[in-house]
C-alpha positions as CSV (number, residue, x, y, z in Angstrom):
1,M,-0.1,0.4,-0.2
2,L,1.1,3.3,-0.9
3,S,1.0,6.0,1.7
4,N,0.1,9.5,1.3
5,K,2.9,10.7,3.2
6,K,5.5,11.9,1.1
7,K,9.4,11.1,1.9
8,V,11.5,14.3,2.1
9,T,15.0,14.1,1.9
10,E,17.5,16.4,2.7
11,I,19.5,17.2,-0.8
12,N,23.1,18.2,-0.6
13,K,23.3,17.5,3.1
14,P,27.1,18.6,3.3
15,Y,26.6,22.0,1.1
16,V,24.2,23.0,3.9
17,K,26.7,21.9,6.7
18,E,29.4,23.9,4.4
19,Q,26.8,27.0,4.6
20,K,26.6,26.9,8.5
21,R,30.3,26.5,9.1
22,E,31.0,29.6,6.8
23,Q,28.1,31.7,8.4
24,Q,29.6,30.7,11.9
25,R,33.2,31.6,10.8
26,Q,31.7,35.1,9.4
27,E,30.5,35.6,13.0
28,A,33.4,34.9,14.3
29,Y,35.7,36.9,12.5
30,A,33.2,39.8,12.8
31,E,33.2,39.3,16.7
32,K,36.8,38.8,16.9
33,R,36.9,42.6,14.6
34,R,34.1,43.7,17.1
35,R,36.7,42.8,20.2
36,G,40.0,44.0,18.2
37,L,38.0,47.4,17.6
38,I,36.8,48.0,20.9
39,R,40.3,47.2,22.3
40,R,41.8,49.8,19.9
41,M,39.3,52.2,21.1
42,T,40.1,52.0,24.6
43,A,43.8,52.0,24.0
44,L,43.1,55.1,22.2
45,A,40.8,56.3,24.6
46,A,43.5,56.0,27.6
47,V,46.1,57.6,25.8
48,A,43.8,60.9,24.7
49,A,42.9,60.6,28.7
50,L,46.8,60.3,29.5
51,I,47.7,63.4,27.2
52,A,45.1,65.5,28.5
53,I,46.2,65.1,32.2
54,V,49.6,65.9,31.0
55,F,48.7,69.1,28.9
56,T,46.3,70.0,32.3
57,V,48.8,69.4,34.8
58,I,51.4,71.7,32.2
59,L,48.6,74.4,31.7
60,V,48.0,74.9,35.2
61,S,51.7,74.7,36.5
62,Q,52.4,77.5,33.8
63,W,49.6,79.7,34.9
64,S,50.6,79.3,38.4
65,T,54.3,80.3,37.7
66,M,52.5,83.3,35.5
67,E,50.6,84.5,38.4
68,A,53.6,84.7,40.5
69,K,55.5,86.4,37.6
70,K,52.7,88.9,37.6
71,S,52.8,89.4,41.3
72,E,56.8,89.8,41.4
73,K,56.3,92.4,38.2
74,A,54.1,94.3,40.3
75,E,56.2,94.1,43.6
76,M,59.3,95.0,41.4
77,E,57.5,98.2,39.9
78,N,56.4,99.4,43.2
79,Q,60.0,99.1,44.4
80,Y,61.2,100.6,40.9
81,E,58.9,103.8,41.8
82,Q,59.9,104.0,45.5
83,M,63.5,103.8,44.2
84,Q,62.7,106.7,41.5
85,A,61.5,108.3,44.5
86,E,64.2,108.0,47.0
87,E,66.4,109.2,43.6
88,I,64.7,112.3,43.1
89,Q,65.0,112.8,47.1
90,L,68.8,112.1,46.9
91,K,69.3,114.4,44.2
92,Q,67.7,117.5,45.9
93,D,69.7,116.3,49.1
94,V,73.2,116.7,46.8
95,K,72.1,120.1,45.5
96,N,71.2,121.3,49.0
97,Y,74.6,120.1,50.5
98,N,76.5,122.1,47.8
99,D,74.5,125.3,49.2
100,L,76.2,127.0,52.2
101,D,73.3,128.8,53.6
102,Y,71.2,125.3,53.9
103,I,74.6,123.8,55.5
104,A,74.6,126.6,58.2
105,E,70.7,126.1,58.8
106,I,71.2,122.4,59.3
107,A,74.6,123.1,61.5
108,R,72.3,125.3,63.9
109,R,69.2,123.2,64.0
110,D,70.5,119.9,64.3
111,Y,74.3,120.8,66.1
112,Y,73.4,124.0,67.8
113,L,76.1,126.0,66.2
114,T,76.2,129.8,66.5
115,K,77.8,132.3,64.3
116,P,80.7,134.5,66.5
117,G,78.8,137.0,68.6
118,E,75.5,135.3,67.9
119,T,73.9,133.7,71.1
120,L,71.2,131.0,71.0
121,Y,68.1,130.3,73.1
122,K,66.3,127.2,73.1
123,V,62.4,127.8,73.2
124,P,60.3,124.8,74.6
125,D,57.7,123.8,72.2
126,E,53.9,124.7,72.4
127,S,52.8,121.1,71.8
128,A,54.9,119.5,74.2
129,D,52.3,120.1,76.7
């Protein structure tokens, strides 16, 4: 008796297996490439982070050095102005010490010297009360 069921046999069974193996190989290769890409990107990110940290440290140190130099410059400019004022005063002192009237006034005031026939009287200050 003939049965109504049809028997189906797989044709080219080795071909299907080969196709599955090829597909598995391609998936494994793609996975390997993806892992390699992830590793490269991670290494690149680590190097970029390291470079960013190094540049940040360099910039911060340069900034602090510049701030120190700015404050030193301001201090030096202040000192320069004081020295200029002192120089002007010293030049005036040199001119005064070349003047005989000024020298006589200093001698009378500080050393209580008098001219011949002159009497010196010391009067107390009114602000000493």
